[in-house]
N, C-alpha and C positions, 0 to 999 in steps of 0.2 A: 505494497500501501503506499509505506513510500515515494515510491518513485515516482506518484501521481500526485505527490503533493505539491509540486509546481501549478500543475494544472487546474487543485484545486477538487478533483473530479468528487471525493468524500472518502469518508472512513465508514471502519466497522469496528462499536466497543463489544470487543466476543461478551459474553455470560457465560461462558463456559468452561475459565479455565480449567476444570480438572480435565478437558480434554487435553493440556498438554502436558501431563503429567505430574510428576510431585512439586516440580519449578512453576506449573500452574500461575501460582497466584503472585506470586513472585513477578512472575514475566508478563500479567497482565500489570501491576505496579506499577512497571516500571516502560511498558510501552503506552500507557496511558495516557500519561503528561509529553508523549514525545507527540502521538497523534492529537492531541491539543493541538500543540504549538505547532506541526504539520499543515492542519484543513483546516482549525478554530473550530469552535463550538458548533456551527449552525453547519456544517460538513459533517458532523457526526451522529451514528445515530446505535440504538443496542439494540443487538440481534441477539435472536434467539429459537432454537430449538424446542422449547419446553412444549410441552413437558416429553416430548420423544429422544429422548436423550439414551438410551443405554447405561444409562448411570443411573435408574430411577433409586437402587437399591441403597444408595452413597448418598445424595442428593435433591435435595427438597425445594421446592421454589422460596420458600422461606431464606434456608440457606445461600441460597444463590443471593436471592435480593438485598439481604447482608453482607454478602459482598459489594456489590456496588454500592450502596449507601455508603459502606467502607472507603470502596474506591475512589468515589467521588462524593467527596466529605459535604462539597459547597452546595447549600439544596437547591440554587436556583441555578446550578452549570449543572447537577443532576436531574433537574426538570427537562431545563433546553435538551439534553443529551435524550434522556427518554419520548419529549414527545417530537421529536427534532422527523421521527416518520413524517405526520402529520403533510405536515410542509415540506421535504425532497421529494414523499411522492404525491403528495400534490394530494391527500383523501382524509 
């Protein structure tokens, strides 16, 4: 995604850090500020395949929601990322 940053094409904040193994949450915490700075908040959206994760025994919606709440601690910034599909996808 960083290769597209110059075009401001957009990025996706992944809601499934557990898919990246043991270091997934650390990777997401490192990647998020880079994505935010490269694309801007108006070009990021929260993506999820919930509830079809294939990790249902180890994960829950509540656990993943707590993760994004901790990842994007600023409430207005988080609200913008969570609502962005509405404007980016025009629905």
